[in-house]
C-alpha positions as CSV (number, residue, x, y, z in Angstrom):
1,X,16.4,-34.5,50.2
2,X,16.1,-38.3,50.1
3,X,17.8,-38.1,46.6
4,X,20.7,-36.5,47.9
5,X,21.2,-39.0,50.6
6,X,20.8,-42.0,48.4
7,X,23.8,-40.0,46.3
8,X,25.8,-39.5,49.0
9,X,25.7,-43.3,50.1
10,X,26.2,-44.5,46.5
11,X,29.5,-41.9,46.6
12,X,30.8,-43.9,49.7
13,X,30.6,-47.3,47.9
14,X,32.4,-45.8,45.0
15,X,35.0,-44.2,46.8
16,X,35.8,-47.7,48.3
17,X,35.7,-49.1,44.4
18,X,37.2,-46.1,42.3
19,X,37.9,-42.9,40.6
20,X,40.5,-41.9,37.9
21,X,44.5,-40.7,38.0
22,X,45.6,-40.3,34.8
23,X,42.9,-38.3,32.9
24,X,43.6,-34.9,34.8
25,X,46.2,-32.9,32.5
26,X,47.0,-31.2,35.9
27,X,46.9,-31.9,39.4
28,X,46.0,-29.8,42.4
29,X,43.3,-27.8,40.6
30,X,39.6,-27.7,40.9
31,X,37.2,-28.5,38.3
32,X,33.4,-28.2,37.8
33,X,32.8,-30.8,36.0
34,X,33.9,-34.7,35.9
35,X,37.4,-34.2,34.6
36,X,37.8,-31.0,32.8
37,X,38.8,-28.0,34.9
38,X,37.0,-24.9,34.3
39,X,38.4,-21.3,35.0
40,X,36.7,-21.0,38.3
41,X,39.0,-20.4,41.1
42,X,38.4,-21.5,44.5
43,X,37.6,-18.3,46.6
44,X,40.4,-16.5,48.1
45,X,41.5,-17.4,51.7
46,X,39.4,-20.6,51.4
47,X,40.3,-24.5,51.0
48,X,39.0,-27.2,49.0
49,X,39.7,-30.8,49.8
50,X,38.9,-33.2,47.0
51,X,39.5,-37.2,48.7
52,X,39.1,-39.7,45.7
53,X,39.9,-43.2,44.9
54,X,40.3,-45.2,41.1
55,X,39.7,-48.2,39.7
56,X,41.2,-48.8,36.3
57,X,40.6,-51.9,34.2
58,X,43.2,-52.3,30.9
59,X,42.3,-54.2,28.3
60,X,45.7,-55.9,27.6
61,X,47.2,-59.5,28.0
62,X,47.8,-59.5,31.4
63,X,44.2,-58.4,32.7
64,X,45.8,-55.3,34.6
65,X,43.6,-53.6,37.4
66,X,44.6,-50.5,39.2
67,X,43.3,-49.0,42.2
68,X,44.2,-45.6,43.6
69,X,43.7,-43.8,46.8
70,X,44.5,-39.8,47.1
71,X,43.8,-36.4,47.9
72,X,43.3,-32.9,46.5
73,X,44.2,-30.1,48.5
74,X,43.6,-26.6,46.8
75,X,44.1,-23.0,48.3
76,X,42.5,-19.7,47.0
77,X,45.5,-17.6,47.2
78,X,43.8,-14.6,45.2
79,X,40.5,-14.0,43.8
80,X,41.7,-15.3,40.9
81,X,44.6,-17.7,41.5
82,X,44.5,-21.1,43.1
83,X,47.4,-23.4,44.3
84,X,47.4,-27.1,45.1
85,X,48.8,-30.7,45.1
86,X,47.0,-34.0,44.5
87,X,48.5,-36.5,46.9
88,X,48.3,-40.1,45.7
89,X,48.5,-42.0,48.7
90,X,48.7,-45.6,48.0
91,X,48.5,-47.6,44.6
92,X,47.9,-50.9,44.1
93,X,48.1,-53.0,40.7
94,X,46.9,-56.5,40.2
95,X,47.5,-58.5,37.0
96,X,48.3,-62.0,36.0
97,X,52.2,-61.4,35.4
98,X,53.2,-59.6,38.9
99,X,49.7,-60.5,40.9
100,X,49.6,-57.8,43.5
101,X,52.1,-54.9,44.1
102,X,51.6,-51.9,46.0
103,X,53.5,-48.5,46.4
104,X,53.4,-44.7,47.4
105,X,51.8,-42.6,44.6
106,X,53.1,-39.2,43.2
107,X,52.6,-36.1,44.2
108,X,51.3,-33.5,41.8
109,X,51.6,-29.9,42.5
110,X,49.5,-27.2,40.5
111,X,48.4,-23.7,39.8
112,X,45.3,-22.1,38.0
113,X,45.0,-18.1,37.1
114,X,42.1,-16.7,35.4
115,X,43.2,-13.7,33.7
116,X,40.2,-13.1,31.7
117,X,36.6,-12.8,33.0
118,X,33.3,-13.8,31.3
119,X,31.1,-10.6,31.0
120,X,27.6,-11.7,30.5
121,X,25.9,-14.8,28.5
122,X,26.4,-13.0,25.0
123,X,27.9,-15.4,22.3
124,X,31.1,-13.7,22.2
125,X,31.6,-13.5,25.8
126,X,34.2,-16.5,27.5
127,X,36.8,-16.8,30.3
128,X,40.3,-18.0,29.9
129,X,42.7,-19.2,32.6
130,X,46.1,-20.4,32.8
131,X,47.0,-24.0,34.2
132,X,50.6,-25.6,34.8
133,X,51.9,-28.3,37.2
134,X,54.3,-31.0,37.7
135,X,54.9,-34.2,38.8
136,X,57.2,-35.2,41.4
137,X,58.2,-39.0,41.3
138,X,57.8,-39.9,44.6
139,X,56.6,-43.8,44.1
140,X,59.5,-45.3,43.0
141,X,63.3,-45.0,41.8
142,X,62.1,-45.7,38.3
143,X,59.4,-43.2,38.0
144,X,60.4,-39.9,35.9
145,X,59.6,-36.2,36.4
146,X,56.6,-34.6,34.4
147,X,56.0,-31.2,33.7
148,X,52.7,-29.4,32.4
149,X,54.5,-25.6,31.9
150,X,52.0,-24.4,29.4
151,X,48.1,-25.3,29.8
152,X,44.7,-22.8,28.8
153,X,41.5,-23.5,30.0
154,X,38.5,-21.9,28.3
155,X,34.9,-21.7,30.0
156,X,31.6,-20.5,28.4
157,X,28.7,-19.9,30.4
158,X,25.3,-20.1,28.2
159,X,22.9,-19.4,31.2
160,X,22.8,-20.2,34.9
161,X,21.9,-24.0,34.1
162,X,24.4,-24.6,31.1
163,X,28.2,-24.6,30.8
164,X,30.9,-25.6,28.7
165,X,34.3,-26.1,29.3
166,X,37.7,-26.7,27.3
167,X,41.1,-27.4,28.2
168,X,44.6,-28.3,26.5
169,X,48.0,-28.5,28.2
170,X,51.3,-29.6,27.1
171,X,53.0,-32.4,28.8
172,X,57.0,-33.2,29.2
173,X,58.0,-36.2,30.4
174,X,61.9,-35.8,31.3
175,X,63.5,-36.9,27.9
176,X,61.2,-39.7,27.2
177,X,58.3,-38.1,25.7
178,X,56.4,-35.0,25.2
179,X,52.4,-34.7,24.6
180,X,49.4,-32.8,24.5
181,X,46.1,-33.4,26.8
182,X,42.8,-31.8,26.0
183,X,39.6,-32.7,27.6
184,X,36.2,-30.8,26.4
185,X,33.0,-31.2,28.5
186,X,29.5,-29.7,28.9
187,X,26.9,-29.9,31.9
188,X,23.3,-28.5,32.5
189,X,22.1,-28.4,36.0
190,X,18.6,-30.2,35.7
191,X,18.1,-28.8,39.5
192,X,19.9,-26.2,41.4
193,X,22.1,-29.2,42.6
194,X,22.4,-31.8,40.0
195,X,24.4,-31.4,36.7
196,X,24.5,-34.2,34.2
197,X,28.0,-34.3,32.4
198,X,29.3,-35.3,29.2
199,X,33.2,-35.0,28.3
200,X,35.2,-36.1,25.5
201,X,39.1,-36.4,26.1
202,X,42.3,-36.6,23.6
203,X,45.6,-37.8,24.5
204,X,48.7,-37.5,22.3
205,X,51.9,-38.5,23.3
206,X,55.6,-38.6,21.1
207,X,57.4,-41.1,22.5
208,X,61.4,-41.0,22.1
209,X,60.8,-39.3,18.8
210,X,60.2,-42.7,17.3
211,X,56.7,-43.4,18.0
212,X,53.2,-41.9,18.6
213,X,50.4,-42.9,20.9
214,X,46.8,-41.8,20.8
215,X,43.9,-42.0,22.7
216,X,40.6,-40.7,22.5
217,X,37.8,-41.3,25.1
218,X,34.8,-40.3,26.7
219,X,33.1,-39.5,29.8
220,X,29.5,-39.7,31.3
221,X,28.6,-39.0,34.7
222,X,27.4,-35.8,36.9
223,X,27.9,-33.7,39.9
224,X,25.7,-33.3,42.6
225,X,25.8,-30.5,45.3
226,X,24.7,-32.5,48.2
227,X,25.2,-29.4,50.5
228,X,26.7,-25.6,50.5
229,X,29.9,-27.1,51.0
230,X,30.0,-30.8,49.7
231,X,29.7,-31.8,46.0
232,X,29.5,-35.4,44.9
233,X,31.5,-36.3,41.7
234,X,30.6,-39.9,39.6
235,X,31.7,-40.6,36.3
236,X,32.7,-43.6,34.0
237,X,35.5,-42.9,31.3
238,X,36.0,-45.2,28.5
239,X,38.7,-45.1,25.8
240,X,37.1,-45.4,22.1
241,X,40.1,-45.2,20.2
242,X,43.6,-46.3,21.3
243,X,46.8,-46.5,19.0
244,X,50.0,-48.0,20.6
245,X,48.4,-48.2,23.9
246,X,45.9,-50.7,25.7
247,X,42.3,-49.4,26.1
248,X,41.0,-48.5,29.3
249,X,37.8,-48.2,31.6
250,X,37.7,-46.0,34.8
251,X,35.1,-45.8,37.3
252,X,35.3,-42.3,38.8
253,X,34.2,-40.8,42.1
254,X,34.9,-38.1,44.6
255,X,33.9,-35.6,47.1
256,X,34.6,-32.1,46.7
257,X,34.6,-30.3,50.2
258,X,35.1,-26.4,50.5
259,X,35.9,-24.9,54.0
């Protein structure tokens, strides 16, 4: 129990320091690891509340640092369907060019529908879910609408302790660009409440049909079920390959509460 108290104190500190905003393919939906979602949905007629923050360092000529504070609300609509939204309440950006600027963040509604259930732990058994969402440009007049009309999640549970999740999503930002976001993660419960997690993420963007951007990143972290209704998520995401975009480092923390 002492370890759980230490983790809870660490989370409070990290929530004041940071969590990611741009690695998630679809806002408003639940996940079982750091970033990558699973096919699991919030139980019917229950609600999941997840406060989060983010601290991003960009390796660019202006030494850009971005901090976001937000909240995710997700509701179990049916046994296999959840709906929700992520709200980015405030965004601070600081760099050598504009100094410090702040604005109200975007709103990102999303949906997850599990249409195939894993039946057992056999090699060929897995579950599949649809995911989709939209980004409402509420942070400023220069922001654009973004759509994630088509996404697929695959979850494979090898045992009660070991699980693997994959997702791939098509993203369209008005007439500016289209792209593919994909995340892959594996987690193992060392105890009945502590799960170390390793993830790999890939982003491809076709910008104005004239140039392509590629990002490959890795995430290391853990989830900790400190109580039956509260889970702490902590991790670090680092770009290892970036083409036509800046390298970033993101410190990750979130607190998931279910009611």
